[in-house]
N, C-alpha and C positions, 0 to 999 in steps of 0.2 A: 572312521566309522560315526565320529559327532557331526562331521559335516555333511554324511550321509543318511544319519537317523534326522537330524535338521530339516534337511531337503525334503526326505519324506515326510514330517507330521508339516509344515509349510506347505506342502502342497496339495496334503484331505482336507487342508486346512479349507482354503482356496478353492480344491473342489466342491465341500459342504457347499458354504456362502456363494456359494455360487449355483446349487442350482437353489439354497433356500432361499434367494434375488426373486428365482423365476418360480415360485410355492406365491408365493407372497407377491408380489407382481401376474396370476394370471390374469386377472381382474380390468388392471390395465389396458388399456383398449393405445398406450405407444408404441411404441418396441423396444424407446430407453433402457429402458429394465434390461431388456433379452439379450442387449449387445453387451452391459454389462454385467453379466449373466456368465450368455456364453465368450466372453474374456474371465472368469476369475477363470471357468470348465480350461482352460484351456491355458493360462499360465498354469492352474496348478498339478497338469497332467500333460503338461512340458515338462516339471519341475521335481517330480514320480518318478517318467523318464528318465531323468536324471540323475539321481538319487541310485534307478537298476545298472545305470550304464557304471556307476562308479563304483557297488557294491562288487559287480561282474570284476572291475579291473582289479584287484581286490586279491 
């Protein structure tokens, strides 16, 4: 139970950080910040999915 809650919270934080990075770097001309933002969002979604699978199996 605690692992599921922790995974869900870390996943949500990663998604929020990724979206903040994307929003704050909209004025830049390079793609590097957006790659980092997408990486955060994808990792966050993966953690959220992992938490959902673990919660369903209990």
